[in-house]
C-alpha positions in Angstrom: 93.0 63.3 139.7 91.8 63.5 135.8 90.2 66.6 134.7 87.9 66.0 131.9 86.8 68.9 129.9 83.1 68.7 128.9 82.0 70.9 126.1 78.7 73.0 126.5 78.4 73.0 122.8 79.0 70.1 120.3 82.0 70.6 118.0 83.4 68.4 115.2 87.1 68.3 116.0 87.8 66.5 112.7 86.6 69.5 110.8 90.3 70.4 109.7 91.8 67.2 109.9 92.0 66.8 106.1 91.6 69.5 103.2 88.4 68.7 101.1 85.9 71.2 99.3 84.4 72.4 102.6 87.6 72.8 104.7 89.4 74.5 102.0 87.0 77.5 101.8 87.0 77.8 105.5 90.7 77.5 105.7 91.0 80.3 103.1 88.5 82.5 105.3 90.5 81.9 108.5 93.8 82.7 106.8 92.2 86.1 106.0 90.2 86.9 109.0 90.8 84.2 111.6 93.0 84.2 114.7 94.5 81.3 116.9 96.0 81.8 120.3 97.0 78.8 122.4 94.1 76.3 122.1 91.6 79.1 120.9 90.2 79.7 117.3 88.4 82.9 116.4 86.7 84.2 113.4 85.5 87.8 113.4 83.7 89.5 110.7 81.3 92.6 110.0 78.5 90.4 108.7 76.9 87.5 110.8 75.1 85.5 108.1 78.1 83.6 106.9 79.0 82.7 110.5 75.9 80.6 110.5 77.3 78.4 107.7 80.6 78.3 109.4 78.9 77.0 112.6 77.1 74.3 110.3 80.6 73.4 108.9 81.9 73.1 112.6 78.8 71.1 113.6 78.3 73.5 116.6 75.4 75.3 118.1 77.6 77.7 119.7 76.0 81.2 119.7 77.5 84.1 117.6 78.9 86.9 119.8 77.9 90.4 118.7 80.2 93.1 119.5 80.0 96.9 119.3 83.2 99.0 118.8 84.5 102.3 117.4 83.4 105.7 118.5 80.1 105.7 120.3 80.2 101.9 119.7 78.2 102.3 116.7 80.0 99.6 114.6 78.9 96.1 115.0 81.1 92.9 114.7 80.2 89.3 114.9 82.5 86.6 116.3 82.6 82.8 116.7 85.2 81.4 118.9 86.0 78.0 120.5 88.6 76.1 122.2 90.1 73.0 120.5 93.9 71.8 120.9 93.0 69.3 118.0 91.7 71.7 115.5 94.7 74.3 116.4 97.1 71.8 115.7 95.4 70.7 112.4 95.4 74.4 111.4 99.1 74.8 112.1 99.8 71.7 110.2 98.0 73.5 107.3 100.2 76.6 107.7 97.9 78.7 109.7 100.0 80.4 112.4 99.4 83.0 114.9 100.8 85.9 113.0 99.3 86.7 109.6 102.7 87.4 107.9 104.0 84.0 108.7 101.0 82.0 107.2 101.7 80.0 104.1 99.5 78.3 101.6 98.5 74.9 102.6 99.2 71.8 100.3 96.1 70.6 98.8 94.7 69.0 95.8 94.4 71.2 92.7 90.7 71.0 92.5 90.4 72.5 96.1 92.5 75.5 95.3 89.8 77.7 94.1 87.7 76.9 97.2 90.6 78.3 99.3 90.9 81.3 97.2 87.2 81.9 97.4 87.3 81.8 101.0 90.3 84.1 101.2 88.7 86.5 98.9 85.5 86.6 101.1 87.7 87.5 104.0 90.3 89.9 102.4 89.2 90.6 98.9 86.5 92.9 97.1 84.9 93.6 93.9 84.5 97.1 93.0 83.0 99.1 90.1 84.7 102.1 88.6 82.8 105.3 87.3 82.8 103.7 83.9 81.0 100.6 85.1 83.9 98.2 84.9 84.2 95.4 87.6 87.8 95.1 89.3 89.2 92.7 91.9 91.4 93.5 94.7 93.0 90.9 97.3 95.1 92.1 100.2 97.5 90.3 102.6 101.0 89.5 103.2 103.6 88.4 100.7 103.8 84.5 101.4 100.1 83.8 101.0 99.5 86.2 98.2 102.4 85.0 96.2 100.8 81.6 96.3 97.4 82.9 95.3 98.9 84.8 92.4 100.9 81.8 91.1 97.6 79.8 91.1 95.9 82.6 89.2 98.7 82.8 86.7 98.7 79.1 86.3 95.1 78.9 85.7 95.4 81.7 83.1 93.0 84.1 85.1 95.5 87.0 85.1 98.8 87.8 83.2 100.1 90.3 86.0 103.1 88.5 87.7 103.0 91.5 90.3 102.1 92.4 93.8 101.3 96.0 94.7 102.7 97.2 98.0 101.1 99.7 100.5 103.4 99.5 103.5 103.7 95.9 104.8 100.3 95.0 103.2 100.3 93.8 99.5 97.7 93.7 96.9 96.7 91.6 93.8 94.9 93.7 91.4 92.9 92.1 88.6 91.7 94.4 85.8 88.4 94.7 84.3 89.0 92.4 81.4 90.2 89.5 83.8 87.9 90.2 86.7 85.0 88.5 85.2 87.2 85.4 84.5 88.3 85.4 88.2 84.6 85.6 89.3 83.8 82.7 87.1 86.7 80.7 88.5 85.9 81.1 92.2 82.1 80.7 91.8 82.0 77.6 89.4 81.5 75.4 92.3 78.6 73.3 93.9 79.8 74.6 97.3 77.1 76.4 99.4 79.8 78.4 100.9 80.2 82.1 99.7 79.8 85.6 100.8 76.4 86.5 99.3 77.0 90.2 99.3 80.2 89.8 97.1 78.6 87.2 94.7 75.6 89.3 94.2 77.7 92.2 93.2 79.2 90.0 90.5 76.0 88.7 89.3 74.4 92.2 89.0 77.3 93.3 87.0 76.7 90.4 84.7 73.0 91.2 84.3 74.0 94.9 83.4 76.2 93.7 80.7 75.1 93.2 77.1 76.1 89.8 75.5 78.5 91.5 73.2 80.2 93.4 75.9 80.2 90.4 78.4 82.0 88.0 75.8 84.6 90.7 74.8 85.5 91.0 78.6 85.9 87.3 79.2 87.7 86.2 76.0 
């Protein structure tokens, strides 16, 4: 007797069959915050809005699961998960393995690298402004993937620091004030609709707060 699995919700199982502008971004996000186990894929975040875009990319109307956790269950998280052996196999082919520390940068065309980095940054990166009003960038993760991202940023001339900063088993890429705007222009110079609005808004707010002279002195 053949057991035919019938989906309750639609799913584009070809979503990650090849790397293009859209799939590169979501690969980056999954590398940072995603999980696979057997034939399951999960993406769990603190913010739910970006998951609506993820579901559009996947071609699914599957609902977003809302979770409460932490002391007194006062923290809210959002998750989209599904089962697909095809997508899991495609993700593994692109270097996305079960353990974060084993994940390696997928091979892709040069033009899609910034899409991947923007996705990864949206998952495991941040902008922060120091007391002087300068914008800084920090990206966290394990050595294999961070080394690949660092090497791309060096190749693109975005940073001159050939160094990862260590905190236990977690490493960091730190981009200083004079290079942080260059990094932001690099990842946001795209027609893609995929980005975490909260992070991009922090960058655009910083731009508005800078005078022209101060702005161009930072991005030279």
